[in-house]
C-alpha positions as CSV (number, residue, x, y, z in Angstrom):
1,X,75.8,-17.9,24.2
2,X,73.6,-16.2,26.4
3,X,73.6,-13.4,23.1
4,X,72.5,-15.4,20.9
5,X,70.1,-17.1,23.3
6,X,68.6,-13.3,23.9
7,X,68.8,-12.6,20.6
8,X,66.7,-16.0,19.1
9,X,63.8,-15.4,22.0
10,X,63.7,-11.8,20.9
11,X,63.3,-13.1,17.4
12,X,60.8,-15.5,18.7
13,X,58.9,-13.4,20.5
14,X,58.8,-10.2,17.7
15,X,57.0,-13.5,15.2
16,X,54.3,-14.1,18.1
17,X,53.5,-10.4,18.0
18,X,53.2,-10.5,14.3
19,X,51.4,-13.4,14.0
20,X,48.8,-12.0,16.9
21,X,48.9,-8.1,15.6
22,X,48.4,-8.8,12.3
23,X,44.6,-11.0,12.7
24,X,44.0,-8.4,15.0
25,X,44.2,-5.6,12.8
26,X,42.3,-6.7,9.7
27,X,39.6,-7.0,12.4
28,X,40.3,-3.4,13.4
29,X,39.9,-2.3,9.3
30,X,36.7,-4.8,9.1
31,X,34.7,-3.1,11.8
32,X,35.9,0.4,10.8
33,X,35.0,-0.4,7.6
34,X,31.5,-1.5,8.7
35,X,30.6,1.1,10.9
36,X,31.5,4.3,8.3
37,X,29.1,1.8,6.0
38,X,26.2,2.3,8.4
39,X,27.1,5.2,8.9
40,X,26.2,5.9,5.0
41,X,23.7,3.9,5.3
42,X,22.1,6.4,8.2
43,X,23.0,9.0,5.8
44,X,20.8,8.0,2.7
45,X,17.9,6.7,4.7
46,X,17.8,10.3,6.4
47,X,18.3,12.0,3.1
48,X,15.9,10.0,1.7
49,X,13.3,10.9,4.6
50,X,13.6,14.2,4.0
51,X,13.0,13.8,0.2
52,X,10.2,12.2,0.7
53,X,9.2,14.7,3.0
54,X,9.7,17.7,0.6
55,X,7.4,16.0,-2.4
56,X,4.9,15.5,-0.1
57,X,4.5,19.6,1.4
58,X,5.4,20.0,-2.3
59,X,2.2,17.7,-3.5
60,X,0.4,19.4,-0.5
61,X,1.0,23.4,-1.7
62,X,0.1,22.3,-5.6
63,X,-3.4,20.8,-4.3
64,X,-4.4,23.7,-2.2
65,X,-3.1,25.5,-4.8
66,X,-5.0,24.4,-7.2
67,X,-8.2,24.6,-5.3
68,X,-7.7,27.8,-5.2
69,X,-7.1,28.5,-8.5
70,X,-10.2,29.9,-10.5
71,X,-11.8,26.5,-11.5
72,X,-12.9,27.8,-15.3
73,X,-9.0,29.2,-15.6
74,X,-7.0,28.1,-18.1
75,X,-4.1,27.7,-15.6
76,X,-6.2,25.7,-13.5
77,X,-6.5,23.3,-16.4
78,X,-3.0,22.9,-17.3
79,X,-1.8,22.7,-13.3
80,X,-4.3,20.0,-12.5
81,X,-2.9,18.2,-15.0
82,X,0.9,19.2,-15.5
83,X,1.7,20.2,-11.9
84,X,2.7,22.9,-13.8
85,X,2.4,26.1,-15.7
86,X,2.7,26.3,-19.4
87,X,5.9,28.5,-20.2
88,X,3.8,31.1,-21.1
89,X,2.0,31.1,-17.8
90,X,5.2,31.0,-15.8
91,X,5.9,34.4,-15.5
92,X,3.2,34.9,-13.1
93,X,4.2,35.5,-9.5
94,X,2.3,33.7,-7.0
95,X,3.1,34.4,-3.1
96,X,2.0,31.6,-0.5
97,X,2.0,32.2,2.8
98,X,1.8,29.7,5.4
99,X,1.0,29.2,8.5
100,X,3.3,28.0,11.3
101,X,1.9,24.9,13.0
102,X,2.9,26.9,16.4
103,X,0.6,29.5,15.9
């Protein structure tokens, strides 16, 4: 009887451990998914911020170029209206030197 009693006690302990382990692993899984979701959202916000910053800098460069182009030229008219030069004028090379903020 002693061997059978130990076996049933072991089975009961195993069932209790399984009953406790299932909610633990569910909470662990949910927490992991929440953390991954938060990290992905942070990466998306960072990428959107970088995109907005690049767009802002691009617009600043376009505005500066538009101011420096001769007032009466056709390039100025197209550049101000569309933000880009027409197809037949795009073959021109424009070099822009930007001063760093540290200088």
